[in-house]
N, C-alpha and C positions, 0 to 999 in steps of 0.2 A: 281682293281688286275681280271681277267677273274673264274666268281667261277669256270669257267668248268676245270679252271685247275686243281682247287681243286681235285686228281687225287684218291689221297689216306687213305685210315679211316688206324687214328691213336689210340691209344688208352694213354691219360694222367691220370696218378699217383701218389695220392698224400703216401707219405710214414707217416705212421701212430704210434708214441711206445708205445706199450701197455701194455709194464712190464718192467719184465725181468726177466732169466730165470736159472734154479737152482746157474750156473756161476756167475752170480750176472750180466752179457753179456745184455741190453738192449734187448727186442724183437718188431720187430717193421712188420706191417701187412701193404697188398697194398693195398690201394682202389682207386677201378678206379670214377675219379673225372669226364668222359666226351668222347666221341669217337667222335669228331667232323673231317672232312677231311681237310686232308691239301696238299702243294704242297710241295716233297721234293727235293731237288738238293743235287749234291756233288761236291763243290768247288773245279775249278782247281788246279792243282800245284803238293802242297806234300798234298795229301787223306790218303795213309799211311805212318805210325810210323815200319817198322820191327824189330823184336829182335828175333837176330837167323835166323831169317825166316822167321817166323807167324808174319802176320797182330793180331796186339795189336787196335793201334786205328784206329776208322775213321771219320774223319766233315762229317755234316748233314745240310743246315740250309732248316729252318723249316720254311713254312707260311704255317697262319691261319689265321679266321678273330679275332681281337682282346676278348681276356678274362680276365674280371680278374682275375679268380683262378689260374691262373698260371705265375709262378716266378723260380730262379733259383734251389731250393726247389724239383720241381716240378719233376719225370720219365717220360720219351715219349717212347712208345713205337709206333714203324714203322715198320714191316717186320717181327715183332717175334721177332725183337733185341732188349737192352733198351738201347735208348739216355741217356745220362746227360746233362740239360742246359745250358751254357755254359756264355751267355749272351743272352736280349731279350734287341729286336730293332723295332724302330716300322716305316711299310712301308706301303705308299700310305696310301690306309682302311684296311691295314690287320700289324699286326704281325711278327717278324722276329725268331726265336727260334735260334741259333746257338749253336752248341749240336753235342757231340762226345759220336759216337755206343761207347758201352763198350763191353770190349774183352767176348771173351763166360766163361761163368765163373765163371764171376769179379761179385762179389755182391752185394748188394749193399750199 
């Protein structure tokens, strides 16, 4: 993989449960793990699933150098939007994260 292809700065976020609120629901804190460079690609075909004309989901493949601190509980922030990792695959000398962008306003 050519390092010049990594042209997007992303954030890797770990969600830590820090306690409970007054209603007993867990409170979650976002902790930045790293800010690596990555390559984002959007697969062809059905990129969007629409409901009542609004885009609710978009698939993205994120390639970055392999890291031990990334798993499916990690949230990726790319281009200002949160992405949930659905699958992690090795690809040549890098790792490939198959993720889905969260709909605007969707909670962690």
